[in-house]
C-alpha positions as CSV (number, residue, x, y, z in Angstrom):
1,M,-91.3,-28.3,112.7
2,T,-92.0,-27.3,109.1
3,G,-88.7,-28.0,107.3
4,N,-86.1,-30.8,107.3
5,P,-83.6,-30.3,110.2
6,P,-80.0,-29.9,109.2
7,I,-78.0,-33.1,109.1
8,S,-75.5,-33.2,111.9
9,G,-73.4,-35.6,114.0
10,T,-76.5,-36.7,115.9
11,T,-78.6,-37.5,112.8
12,R,-79.8,-41.2,112.7
13,L,-79.6,-42.9,109.3
14,Y,-82.1,-45.0,107.4
15,V,-81.5,-46.4,103.9
16,V,-83.6,-47.9,101.2
17,L,-81.8,-50.6,99.1
18,G,-82.7,-51.4,95.6
19,D,-81.6,-52.0,92.0
20,P,-82.6,-49.6,90.5
21,V,-83.4,-46.9,93.1
22,T,-84.5,-44.0,90.8
23,Q,-88.1,-45.0,91.2
24,V,-88.2,-45.2,95.1
25,Q,-90.8,-43.0,96.8
26,S,-90.1,-43.8,100.5
27,P,-87.7,-40.9,101.0
28,A,-90.4,-38.5,99.9
29,L,-92.8,-39.9,102.5
30,M,-90.4,-40.7,105.4
31,N,-88.2,-37.6,105.4
32,P,-91.2,-35.2,105.8
33,L,-92.5,-37.5,108.5
34,F,-89.2,-37.3,110.4
35,A,-89.5,-33.5,110.1
36,R,-93.1,-33.4,111.4
37,L,-92.3,-35.6,114.3
38,G,-89.1,-33.7,115.2
39,V,-87.0,-36.8,114.7
40,D,-83.3,-36.2,113.8
41,A,-83.1,-38.7,111.0
42,V,-82.8,-39.0,107.3
43,L,-83.7,-41.7,104.7
44,V,-81.5,-42.0,101.6
45,P,-81.6,-44.4,98.6
46,V,-78.6,-46.8,98.2
47,H,-78.1,-48.4,94.8
48,A,-77.2,-52.0,95.7
49,R,-76.6,-54.5,92.9
50,P,-77.5,-58.1,93.8
51,A,-73.9,-59.2,93.6
52,H,-73.0,-56.7,96.3
53,L,-76.1,-57.0,98.6
54,E,-74.5,-59.1,101.3
55,R,-71.5,-56.9,101.6
56,I,-73.6,-53.7,101.6
57,V,-76.0,-55.0,104.3
58,G,-73.1,-56.3,106.3
59,G,-71.4,-52.9,106.2
60,L,-74.6,-51.1,107.2
61,K,-75.1,-53.4,110.2
62,C,-71.6,-52.2,111.4
63,V,-72.4,-48.5,111.1
64,G,-73.4,-47.3,114.6
65,N,-75.8,-44.6,113.6
66,V,-77.8,-46.7,111.1
67,D,-81.2,-47.6,112.7
68,G,-83.1,-49.0,109.8
69,I,-83.0,-50.5,106.3
70,F,-85.9,-50.4,103.8
71,V,-85.7,-52.9,101.0
72,T,-87.2,-52.8,97.5
73,V,-86.9,-54.7,94.2
74,P,-85.1,-57.1,93.7
75,H,-83.7,-57.7,97.2
76,K,-86.8,-58.6,99.3
77,A,-86.3,-62.3,99.3
78,A,-82.5,-62.2,99.5
79,V,-82.4,-59.8,102.5
80,R,-84.4,-62.2,104.6
81,E,-81.4,-64.4,104.9
82,L,-79.3,-61.5,106.1
83,A,-81.5,-60.7,109.1
84,D,-80.7,-62.1,112.5
85,R,-84.4,-62.5,113.4
86,C,-87.6,-62.4,111.4
87,G,-91.2,-61.5,112.0
88,P,-94.1,-63.9,111.2
89,M,-95.0,-62.3,107.9
90,V,-91.5,-62.7,106.7
91,D,-91.7,-66.4,107.4
92,I,-95.0,-66.7,105.5
93,A,-94.0,-64.5,102.6
94,G,-90.4,-65.6,102.4
95,S,-89.3,-61.9,102.0
96,A,-88.8,-58.7,104.0
97,N,-89.0,-55.0,103.2
98,A,-87.8,-53.5,106.5
99,L,-85.1,-54.2,109.0
100,R,-84.4,-52.5,112.3
101,R,-81.6,-52.6,114.8
102,E,-82.6,-54.1,118.1
103,A,-81.3,-53.1,121.5
104,D,-79.0,-56.1,121.6
105,G,-77.5,-55.1,118.2
106,C,-79.3,-57.8,116.2
107,W,-81.3,-57.0,113.1
108,Y,-85.0,-57.9,113.0
109,A,-86.8,-58.1,109.6
110,E,-90.5,-57.7,108.8
111,N,-92.6,-57.3,105.7
112,F,-95.3,-54.6,105.5
113,D,-95.9,-54.7,101.7
114,G,-99.0,-56.9,102.0
115,L,-100.7,-55.1,104.9
116,G,-99.9,-51.8,103.3
117,F,-101.3,-52.9,100.0
118,V,-104.6,-54.2,101.6
119,T,-104.9,-51.0,103.7
120,G,-104.6,-48.9,100.6
121,L,-107.0,-51.1,98.6
122,V,-109.7,-50.9,101.4
123,G,-109.1,-47.2,101.8
124,A,-109.9,-46.7,98.1
125,G,-113.1,-48.6,98.4
126,H,-111.9,-51.9,96.9
127,D,-112.3,-54.2,99.9
128,P,-111.0,-57.7,98.8
129,A,-113.0,-59.6,101.4
130,G,-115.2,-62.2,99.7
131,R,-113.8,-61.4,96.3
132,H,-111.9,-63.5,93.7
133,V,-108.5,-62.0,93.3
134,A,-105.8,-62.7,90.7
135,L,-102.2,-61.8,91.7
136,V,-99.6,-61.7,88.9
137,G,-96.1,-62.0,90.4
138,A,-94.9,-64.0,93.4
139,G,-91.7,-62.2,94.2
140,G,-90.9,-60.4,97.4
141,A,-93.8,-58.0,97.4
142,G,-96.2,-60.3,95.6
143,S,-95.7,-63.1,98.3
144,A,-96.5,-60.6,101.1
145,I,-99.5,-59.3,99.2
146,A,-100.8,-62.9,98.7
147,A,-100.6,-63.6,102.5
148,A,-102.3,-60.3,103.3
149,L,-105.1,-60.8,100.8
150,L,-105.8,-64.2,102.3
151,A,-105.8,-62.8,105.8
152,A,-108.2,-60.1,104.6
153,G,-110.7,-62.8,103.6
154,V,-110.6,-63.1,99.8
155,R,-112.8,-65.9,98.6
156,T,-110.2,-67.3,96.3
157,L,-106.7,-66.2,95.3
158,S,-105.1,-67.1,92.0
159,V,-101.3,-66.5,91.9
160,S,-99.3,-66.7,88.7
161,D,-95.5,-66.4,88.1
162,V,-93.1,-67.6,85.5
163,D,-91.0,-69.3,88.2
164,S,-92.8,-72.6,89.0
165,A,-90.5,-73.4,91.9
166,R,-91.2,-70.0,93.5
167,L,-94.9,-70.7,93.1
168,D,-94.7,-74.1,94.7
169,G,-92.8,-72.7,97.7
170,L,-95.3,-69.9,98.2
171,R,-98.3,-72.2,97.8
172,A,-96.9,-74.5,100.5
173,R,-96.4,-71.6,103.0
174,L,-99.8,-70.1,102.3
175,D,-101.6,-73.5,102.6
176,A,-100.1,-74.0,106.0
177,H,-102.1,-71.0,107.2
178,W,-105.0,-70.8,104.8
179,P,-105.6,-74.3,103.4
180,N,-106.9,-74.8,99.9
181,R,-107.6,-71.1,99.3
182,T,-104.9,-70.5,96.7
183,V,-104.5,-71.8,93.1
184,T,-101.2,-71.2,91.2
185,S,-100.2,-71.2,87.5
186,T,-97.4,-70.0,85.3
187,E,-99.9,-67.9,83.3
188,P,-102.4,-65.4,84.8
189,R,-105.9,-66.8,85.3
190,L,-108.3,-63.9,84.6
191,D,-111.7,-65.4,84.1
192,G,-114.3,-64.1,86.6
193,V,-111.8,-62.1,88.7
194,D,-113.0,-59.1,90.7
195,I,-109.6,-57.6,91.4
196,V,-106.3,-58.2,89.5
197,V,-103.0,-57.1,90.9
198,N,-99.7,-56.6,89.0
199,A,-96.9,-57.4,91.5
200,T,-94.2,-57.8,88.8
201,P,-91.7,-55.1,87.9
202,L,-93.2,-54.9,84.4
203,G,-94.1,-51.2,84.0
204,L,-91.1,-49.7,85.6
205,N,-89.8,-49.0,82.1
206,P,-91.9,-47.6,79.2
207,E,-90.8,-50.4,76.9
208,D,-91.9,-53.2,79.2
209,P,-94.6,-55.5,77.9
210,L,-97.9,-55.7,79.7
211,P,-98.0,-58.3,82.6
212,F,-101.4,-59.4,81.2
213,P,-103.9,-58.1,78.6
214,P,-106.5,-55.7,80.1
215,A,-108.9,-56.6,77.3
216,A,-109.2,-60.1,78.8
217,L,-110.6,-58.9,82.1
218,P,-114.3,-58.9,83.1
219,A,-115.9,-55.4,82.7
220,D,-116.2,-54.6,86.4
221,C,-112.7,-55.8,87.4
222,V,-110.5,-53.5,89.5
223,V,-106.9,-53.3,88.1
224,A,-104.2,-52.6,90.7
225,D,-100.5,-52.0,90.2
226,I,-97.8,-51.9,92.8
227,I,-95.4,-49.9,90.7
228,M,-95.0,-46.4,92.2
229,K,-93.1,-44.6,89.5
230,P,-94.4,-43.9,87.0
231,R,-97.6,-43.4,88.8
232,E,-99.7,-44.3,85.8
233,T,-98.2,-47.3,84.2
234,R,-99.1,-48.5,80.7
235,L,-101.2,-51.2,82.4
236,L,-103.3,-48.8,84.4
237,R,-103.6,-46.4,81.4
238,E,-104.9,-49.1,79.1
239,A,-107.2,-50.5,81.8
240,A,-108.7,-47.1,82.5
241,A,-109.2,-46.6,78.8
242,L,-111.3,-49.8,78.7
243,G,-113.4,-48.5,81.6
244,H,-111.8,-50.4,84.5
245,R,-111.4,-48.8,87.9
246,V,-107.7,-48.6,88.6
247,H,-105.6,-48.6,91.8
248,Y,-102.2,-46.9,92.0
249,G,-99.0,-48.3,93.4
250,I,-98.3,-45.3,95.7
251,D,-101.3,-46.4,97.9
252,M,-99.3,-49.4,99.0
253,L,-96.5,-47.3,100.4
254,E,-98.8,-44.7,102.0
255,G,-100.6,-47.6,103.7
256,Q,-97.4,-48.6,105.3
257,V,-96.4,-45.3,106.9
258,D,-98.1,-45.9,110.3
259,L,-96.7,-49.4,110.3
260,Y,-93.2,-48.1,109.8
261,R,-93.8,-45.6,112.6
262,A,-94.7,-48.4,115.0
263,F,-91.9,-50.7,113.8
264,F,-89.1,-48.2,114.1
265,G,-90.5,-46.6,117.3
266,L,-90.9,-43.2,115.9
267,A,-92.8,-40.8,118.2
């Protein structure tokens, strides 16, 4: 099948929830995938403000032809509480980025951000195993990335976030699985890092400040961003100008496609 099939009464629905949603890239990846697989389904963005999230998710759960919910900023932590059951990565990360309807009508949540990010990083030649990694941002995506980096065998992981309570909670969950491998701080620790990751929303808008100064990084440090649109954020542009290797946000999503296929049972 080369084109998107027409939407009809048999079409299954998937949505991606976010605030904003103008930057989301998942429909551009998943809808062509549905077409290639011959799956009668469509993924559409839904602009869900935080104050309305619980009502929106509750309504979607009641819609009989909705099979899946993708979740982006800023809802990944909040949506965890709206799922009926959660996978192991959700419990570690404290956040979810995908929910599916189960055969019994319950909704099961999982988080693929971390594994997708590491898959993309390794595929680009930046294997984090044995490396010192600094992660800036401990929100929904950042928490999942932290867990996946530790599972991938990083030597040390430094996580920073302005929210100290969020950091404390994440550190406790990570230490339960990977004891004494993580250090946390409210300011990024960049000395001697091999890879640094921006997992904050800073860069979505052109007027955003930098999450950390690229000039403070070691010369051979890889700079990664999880923001997908714009593809080249100010951070990556300035890091590249200083001679750093850079890693783009879209690789995290592309690294999740096969995981989504398995999770949603797509042929």
